[in-house]
N, C-alpha and C positions, 0 to 999 in steps of 0.2 A: 488326431490337435482339434482345438475348442475354436469354431469362428469367430471374430471379432466382431462386440454386439452394433449394432446395424441402425438402430434406436438410441434413443435417451428421452426420455418420457417428465418432465413437468419437474423440471431441473430449478432449486434457488439460484440464483444467478444477476448478474450486477452487469453490465454495459463499461466497460471500461476506454472503447473507441470505434468511435466508424468513419464512416465515407464513404463517396461512390460508386456500385460496380458496377462496369456496364452503363445504359441508356436510364433503367428501372430498380434495379436493386441496391444491396447498401453490405458492406463485412465488417461483421462486428466482431470486436476482439474483447472474447466476455471472461469473466469468474465466472465459474462456479465452483458450488458447495461443495461438490465430489468427483467433479473431472477436470481441474485446475481452469488453464488457462483455455478454451478452445474459441478456431478460427474458425467463424461462419461467414454463408452469405445469406440475406435476407431480401428471397424473392420478392422482386413489383414495393415496396418501402419506401421507397422513391415517387412512386404517381401524384398523381394528386389523388388525396383523396383516402388514402393507405390508413387503415385505423393503429398499425408500425408503428408512423412516423411520434405519435404519441404515445405509445406504450414503451420503445426503445430507447430510451431515455437518462443520461450519465444520474447516479447516483441515487436512480431510483430504483429498491428490487424487484424481479421479473420473475414471473415461473416459465420459464422454453424449454420447449420437446426439439431437439433434432437429430434424422438421421445422416450419415454418411463412414466410409470406411478412410478414406484418406483425411491429406490435412486438411480439407477446406471443407467443414460437413453445409449440410443442407436447416435452415432455421422453418421447424413444420406450424409452431402457435408459439406463439406471445401470450401473457397474462399479467398484468398491473396488480404490484398488490397493494402499492400504498404503504401510508402510517410514516414513511419521514416527511416532513415537509424541504419544496425547494433549496438548497444554497442558497446563498448570498454572498456577497462581501470578500469579505478576509476567508472567509470557509468555503465559502467556493474555489478560493486559489490554492488552499488547502488541500481539498479533496480532488483537484486536479495532480498536487502533489503528488501523494499517494496514488494517484492512479498510474503516475509517470513510473512511482516508485515499481509498484506489479508487473507493468511491459517492459521493464529493465533488467528487472532479475528474476521476474518468476519463469520458469521453461512452461511449455506448452504441453495441454494433456498429462499434467502430473498433480492428482490430487493434493489440497492442502486448509483441508476443513478448520482445523483453528485456526488457521491462517483466516478463512471467511468470514470465520463470525468475527476475529478481530476489525477486518474491513467494517463488517455489518455496523458491528458498534462504535468504531469510529464515526462512521458515514453520521448515523445517529445521534454520535454527540456531537457533531458537526457542526448537525441541522438546527440543535437548539441553544446557538451560539449566535451573540449579535452581529450586526453584517462589523463588526466595530473587529471581530478578532477577539473581542478576550478573553481568556480561557483557550487558547484554543494548542498552547503549548503541551501539556499534556496530554495531551490529544495523540498530539504526534509522536512523542517520545514514546509513548505509549505502542503503538502500530511498530513503528521502527525498529523499538526490540523485540517485539512478535515476531517481525519481518527475519532481521538479520537472525535473531534461533531456528526460526525457518528454513533458511536458506543455510545454514552448519556455518553460522559467521559468528553467534554468539558467545559470548562470555560471561563471568561469573564475577562480576564487580568486586564481589566480595574477599576475595584472596586475589596477591601479588605472589606467582607463584606458588609455591606450595602453605605460605603464609599468611596469617590472616590481613586485614588493611586495616588501618590502623587511623580512629580519626584525628588524631591529632598530626597524620603524618603529612605526604604532602608526595604523588606519583605521577606516573603518564602510562600512553594508554600505546601500543601499540594491536596492528588487529592484529598481525597474526602471531600475535604470542600471550596479548590478550593484559592486562593492568602489570605492569615492569615496576620497578625500580627508577627515581628522576632519570631524565637524560635530557640532556643539553635542547638539543637539536627537536624535541618533540612537544607538543602540550603536555603541561601541570596540570594535573589533578587535585582537589582539598581530600582524605580521606573520608571526612565525613559526607562531600559529595557525593562520593564513588557506594555509601555505605546507600546514602537515604535514593539514589540513584536504584541501586537495587533492589529497595521495598518497597519502588512504586510511586517514589514522594518526588514527581517530577518540578510541579511547582517551587520548592523549596528550593532547587538546586537548579533554574530555569535557563543562567547561559550557561553552568558550565555543561552541563545535560545538553545544551543543542550544541555547541563545541563536539562533546564527545560524539556524540553521533554524527557528525558534518565528515569526522575526524573518521569513523567507523565507515560510511557508507562511499568518503572518496580512495578507498582504500580498494572497495569492488569496481565502482564504475570506471576508473582508472583517469581518463584524458576526456572523457567526455562529463560534461556536469549534466544537471539534469536540469532543464528550461525554466518549472514551473519556481526549482529551488533559487537562479536566482532573479526570477521575478518579484519572490518576496523580499528578497535581500533590497533590492531597489524598492517596494514598496516600503520598507522598515527606517531606508534612509529618505524618503520622503516624508 
């Protein structure tokens, strides 16, 4: 029987969440390219003058090395890669929303290289947007759609059962069945909007696309709503 790898070297990653651990260390919830979500301890990261404090930042690409065979790994080294401006304003809140989705839905220690690439691109896209958040919706919809696909909850928005969606018709969506004929107790969507969504044309279907993704994720998250989504809703009301 092969022994599990005890050390991972120079792995592209992002820090999704971190918090104090014991007196001088921090616990990191990391999203890595080849190993998925990994929990690790960064020893000494809370000490004054620790270089790790300026490297282990949210929404910044890093190269991490770690070791350990249990659930909790130990960080060996961290190198900041740069190239992504710090998020501010509404894009910053949207970044926390993406992180919360990953923390809630992504199992630990399962590789999702395509999802990692999508997350990286979403963070880069958010970093290029103004603080007022103009243009965030297409970025969020693209990541949400890829996340659903990666988690096995994706749907083919071009078909209702085994028949092609027609632009002039209206449909409903059931997270367990996909696109279905109109149901009175469910939201309704234009066929044209579903087809545009399937092609990645999120800007032209902003309202229906947001409702579609909200409905899809509500079925997965159950009775525990996302904190960052409620913050975004409250800000939009203001």
